[in-house]
N, CA and C atoms as an extended XYZ file, in Angstrom:
180
Properties=species:S:1:pos:R:3:atomname:S:1:resname:S:1:resid:I:1 pbc="F F F"
N        11.018      -11.775        1.831 N   MET     1
C        10.477      -10.377        1.787 CA  MET     1
C        10.914       -9.628        3.090 C   MET     1
N        10.598      -10.119        4.196 N   ALA     2
C        10.922       -9.597        5.509 CA  ALA     2
C        10.735       -8.016        5.588 C   ALA     2
N        11.747       -7.252        5.879 N   THR     3
C        11.624       -5.852        6.067 CA  THR     3
C        11.434       -5.140        4.722 C   THR     3
N        11.851       -5.754        3.589 N   SER     4
C        11.729       -5.097        2.296 CA  SER     4
C        10.235       -4.988        1.970 C   SER     4
N         9.388       -5.934        2.304 N   GLY     5
C         7.975       -5.923        2.100 CA  GLY     5
C         7.340       -4.727        2.864 C   GLY     5
N         7.783       -4.540        4.085 N   TYR     6
C         7.270       -3.429        4.973 CA  TYR     6
C         7.764       -2.054        4.300 C   TYR     6
N         8.927       -2.046        3.832 N   ALA     7
C         9.430       -0.809        3.217 CA  ALA     7
C         8.660       -0.499        1.949 C   ALA     7
N         8.355       -1.514        1.116 N   GLN     8
C         7.512       -1.305       -0.023 CA  GLN     8
C         6.224       -0.768        0.367 C   GLN     8
N         5.639       -1.249        1.389 N   LEU     9
C         4.319       -0.844        1.835 CA  LEU     9
C         4.326        0.676        2.280 C   LEU     9
N         5.307        0.996        2.919 N   LYS    10
C         5.474        2.480        3.327 CA  LYS    10
C         5.680        3.304        2.127 C   LYS    10
N         6.402        2.844        1.173 N   THR    11
C         6.650        3.620       -0.062 CA  THR    11
C         5.422        3.828       -0.878 C   THR    11
N         4.550        2.742       -0.939 N   LEU    12
C         3.227        2.885       -1.728 CA  LEU    12
C         2.403        3.912       -1.028 C   LEU    12
N         2.359        3.893        0.286 N   ILE    13
C         1.487        4.830        0.931 CA  ILE    13
C         1.953        6.260        0.734 C   ILE    13
N         3.297        6.332        0.797 N   GLU    14
C         3.862        7.750        0.711 CA  GLU    14
C         3.607        8.244       -0.721 C   GLU    14
N         3.634        7.365       -1.727 N   GLU    15
C         3.406        7.737       -3.096 CA  GLU    15
C         1.920        8.198       -3.275 C   GLU    15
N         1.098        7.562       -2.569 N   GLY    16
C        -0.384        7.824       -2.698 CA  GLY    16
C        -0.782        9.144       -1.990 C   GLY    16
N         0.009        9.689       -1.094 N   GLU    17
C        -0.348       10.860       -0.336 CA  GLU    17
C        -0.581       12.157       -1.294 C   GLU    17
N         0.287       12.275       -2.335 N   ALA    18
C         0.079       13.388       -3.208 CA  ALA    18
C        -1.229       13.239       -3.953 C   ALA    18
N        -1.511       12.017       -4.392 N   ASP    19
C        -2.792       11.863       -5.160 CA  ASP    19
C        -3.904       12.044       -4.241 C   ASP    19
N        -3.873       11.631       -2.955 N   ALA    20
C        -4.969       11.819       -2.014 CA  ALA    20
C        -5.227       13.359       -1.865 C   ALA    20
N        -4.155       14.110       -1.781 N   GLU    21
C        -4.355       15.555       -1.560 CA  GLU    21
C        -4.996       16.248       -2.844 C   GLU    21
N        -4.475       15.716       -3.972 N   LYS    22
C        -5.115       16.318       -5.186 CA  LYS    22
C        -6.578       15.932       -5.333 C   LYS    22
N        -6.894       14.706       -4.988 N   PHE    23
C        -8.279       14.254       -5.101 CA  PHE    23
C        -9.210       14.946       -4.083 C   PHE    23
N        -8.842       14.910       -2.805 N   TYR    24
C        -9.678       15.404       -1.757 CA  TYR    24
C        -9.757       16.955       -1.721 C   TYR    24
N        -8.549       17.605       -1.890 N   ASN    25
C        -8.548       19.045       -1.791 CA  ASN    25
C        -8.771       19.811       -3.088 C   ASN    25
N        -8.445       19.234       -4.231 N   LYS    26
C        -8.573       19.949       -5.496 CA  LYS    26
C        -9.584       19.358       -6.462 C   LYS    26
N       -10.146       18.151       -6.061 N   GLY    27
C       -11.186       17.552       -6.867 CA  GLY    27
C       -10.697       16.872       -8.054 C   GLY    27
N        -9.438       16.569       -8.187 N   ASN    28
C        -8.843       15.951       -9.358 CA  ASN    28
C        -9.338       14.487       -9.513 C   ASN    28
N       -10.162       14.198      -10.456 N   GLN    29
C       -10.637       12.827      -10.561 CA  GLN    29
C        -9.618       11.801      -10.974 C   GLN    29
N        -8.687       12.136      -11.848 N   ALA    30
C        -7.652       11.310      -12.186 CA  ALA    30
C        -6.754       10.847      -11.017 C   ALA    30
N        -6.529       11.805      -10.186 N   ALA    31
C        -5.823       11.451       -8.927 CA  ALA    31
C        -6.600       10.440       -8.147 C   ALA    31
N        -7.860       10.549       -8.117 N   GLY    32
C        -8.710        9.512       -7.358 CA  GLY    32
C        -8.545        8.132       -7.954 C   GLY    32
N        -8.433        8.033       -9.261 N   VAL    33
C        -8.237        6.763       -9.927 CA  VAL    33
C        -6.877        6.201       -9.496 C   VAL    33
N        -5.782        7.021       -9.589 N   ARG    34
C        -4.430        6.658       -9.244 CA  ARG    34
C        -4.394        6.232       -7.776 C   ARG    34
N        -5.133        6.916       -6.906 N   LEU    35
C        -5.120        6.572       -5.542 CA  LEU    35
C        -5.768        5.262       -5.225 C   LEU    35
N        -6.943        4.966       -5.922 N   ARG    36
C        -7.547        3.703       -5.873 CA  ARG    36
C        -6.576        2.534       -6.248 C   ARG    36
N        -5.818        2.787       -7.339 N   ILE    37
C        -4.939        1.770       -7.788 CA  ILE    37
C        -3.891        1.461       -6.723 C   ILE    37
N        -3.275        2.534       -6.197 N   LYS    38
C        -2.301        2.444       -5.098 CA  LYS    38
C        -2.884        1.654       -3.865 C   LYS    38
N        -4.123        2.013       -3.558 N   LEU    39
C        -4.674        1.366       -2.373 CA  LEU    39
C        -4.924       -0.126       -2.647 C   LEU    39
N        -5.156       -0.447       -3.890 N   GLN    40
C        -5.348       -1.879       -4.219 CA  GLN    40
C        -3.918       -2.610       -4.092 C   GLN    40
N        -2.913       -1.970       -4.466 N   GLN    41
C        -1.620       -2.484       -4.366 CA  GLN    41
C        -1.182       -2.633       -2.914 C   GLN    41
N        -1.601       -1.606       -2.088 N   VAL    42
C        -1.298       -1.761       -0.630 CA  VAL    42
C        -2.032       -2.937       -0.118 C   VAL    42
N        -3.272       -3.159       -0.451 N   ARG    43
C        -4.028       -4.261        0.061 CA  ARG    43
C        -3.350       -5.563       -0.270 C   ARG    43
N        -2.946       -5.669       -1.523 N   LYS    44
C        -2.318       -6.992       -1.989 CA  LYS    44
C        -1.005       -7.239       -1.236 C   LYS    44
N        -0.202       -6.186       -1.063 N   LEU    45
C         1.128       -6.383       -0.420 CA  LEU    45
C         0.958       -6.639        1.070 C   LEU    45
N        -0.066       -5.973        1.689 N   ALA    46
C        -0.375       -6.197        3.069 CA  ALA    46
C        -0.748       -7.674        3.323 C   ALA    46
N        -1.583       -8.169        2.434 N   GLN    47
C        -1.905       -9.646        2.502 CA  GLN    47
C        -0.696      -10.526        2.396 C   GLN    47
N         0.125      -10.246        1.456 N   GLU    48
C         1.361      -11.047        1.345 CA  GLU    48
C         2.246      -11.029        2.634 C   GLU    48
N         2.359       -9.829        3.145 N   ILE    49
C         3.047       -9.752        4.502 CA  ILE    49
C         2.509      -10.488        5.495 C   ILE    49
N         1.120      -10.412        5.696 N   ARG    50
C         0.383      -11.162        6.645 CA  ARG    50
C         0.632      -12.682        6.542 C   ARG    50
N         0.658      -13.107        5.306 N   GLN    51
C         0.831      -14.631        5.039 CA  GLN    51
C         2.272      -14.962        5.425 C   GLN    51
N         3.212      -14.133        5.151 N   GLU    52
C         4.587      -14.395        5.520 CA  GLU    52
C         4.667      -14.382        7.092 C   GLU    52
N         4.132      -13.532        7.737 N   ILE    53
C         4.178      -13.472        9.200 CA  ILE    53
C         3.554      -14.718        9.746 C   ILE    53
N         2.441      -15.144        9.225 N   THR    54
C         1.869      -16.403        9.696 CA  THR    54
C         2.752      -17.620        9.481 C   THR    54
N         3.441      -17.672        8.302 N   ALA    55
C         4.306      -18.783        7.946 CA  ALA    55
C         5.448      -18.788        8.988 C   ALA    55
N         5.986      -17.689        9.289 N   ILE    56
C         7.192      -17.540       10.249 CA  ILE    56
C         6.707      -18.041       11.632 C   ILE    56
N         5.563      -17.583       12.101 N   LYS    57
C         4.998      -17.956       13.323 CA  LYS    57
C         4.889      -19.481       13.484 C   LYS    57
N         4.425      -20.048       12.394 N   ARG    58
C         4.202      -21.575       12.462 CA  ARG    58
C         5.525      -22.306       12.468 C   ARG    58
N         6.548      -21.739       11.946 N   GLN    59
C         7.855      -22.429       12.011 CA  GLN    59
C         8.470      -22.464       13.448 C   GLN    59
N         8.010      -21.522       14.297 N   LYS    60
C         8.651      -21.475       15.616 CA  LYS    60
C         7.928      -22.408       16.624 C   LYS    60
């Protein structure tokens, strides 16, 4: 995964920005649902990256 995981994380956050604006500024409820889904994906990916970092640290 290495840097590609981090790049994926950044991409997910960037994709969620538009939905965050629609939800918070315009009150679009569907955008809120999409944002929650993106945030769940961010959480899952962040956990995978954390596990990878821990595994690399243990190898050294």
